[in-house]
C-alpha positions in Angstrom: -119.9 41.2 24.7 -122.7 39.6 26.8 -124.3 41.4 29.9 -127.0 40.2 32.3 -129.8 42.2 33.6 -131.5 40.9 36.6 -135.0 41.9 37.5 -135.8 42.5 40.3 -132.2 42.9 41.8 -133.4 41.1 44.8 -136.4 38.7 44.9 -139.7 40.3 46.1 -142.2 38.6 48.4 -144.9 39.8 46.0 -145.7 39.4 42.4 -144.6 42.0 40.0 -147.1 42.6 37.0 -146.6 44.4 33.7 -142.8 44.5 34.1 -140.9 46.5 31.4 -137.2 46.8 31.2 -135.2 49.4 29.3 -131.5 49.7 28.7 -129.6 52.4 26.7 -126.4 51.0 24.9 -123.3 53.1 24.8 -122.9 54.7 21.4 -120.0 52.5 20.6 -122.1 49.3 21.0 -124.6 47.5 18.7 -127.5 45.3 19.7 -126.9 41.7 18.5 -129.5 39.6 20.5 -131.3 39.0 23.8 -132.8 36.0 25.6 -134.7 35.8 29.0 -135.0 33.1 31.5 -137.7 33.1 34.3 -137.6 30.2 36.8 -135.5 28.1 34.2 -138.1 28.8 31.4 -137.3 30.9 28.5 -140.3 33.2 28.0 -140.8 34.6 24.5 -138.9 37.9 24.2 -139.0 40.7 21.5 -136.6 43.6 21.6 -138.0 46.9 20.2 -135.1 49.3 19.5 -135.4 53.0 19.4 -131.8 54.5 18.7 -129.6 52.9 21.3 -132.5 52.2 23.7 -133.7 48.6 24.1 -137.0 47.6 25.7 -138.3 44.4 26.9 -141.8 43.6 28.1 -141.5 40.8 30.7 -145.1 40.6 31.9 -145.5 39.1 35.3 -142.8 37.9 37.6 -144.0 35.7 40.3 -143.2 36.3 43.9 -139.8 35.2 45.0 -138.5 34.9 41.3 -136.3 36.9 39.1 -136.0 37.3 35.4 -132.6 37.3 33.8 -132.0 39.0 30.3 -128.8 38.0 28.6 -128.0 40.9 26.2 -125.3 40.3 23.6 -123.8 43.4 21.9 -120.8 44.1 19.7 -118.5 47.1 19.4 -119.4 49.0 16.3 -116.9 50.6 14.0 -117.9 54.2 14.5 -116.4 57.4 16.0 -117.8 56.6 19.4 -115.7 53.4 19.4 -112.5 55.3 18.2 -112.0 52.4 15.7 
């Protein structure tokens, strides 16, 4: 399963600095990978994980632009997935 997280949700007319995004996966999901695009480029992205919470430090998003994180997960075979 692939999800998209768009930051900010609506383009802003001012630069956003020190942008950090966090997402908590449902207990039935496992993290596979994540990539980011910002104005058609792919900035380097690391994904620290603490339990089911993923965090990305995006840095600066220029005025009028949006970063898009493509998050890929899988359904884990655990009691939360009822598998």
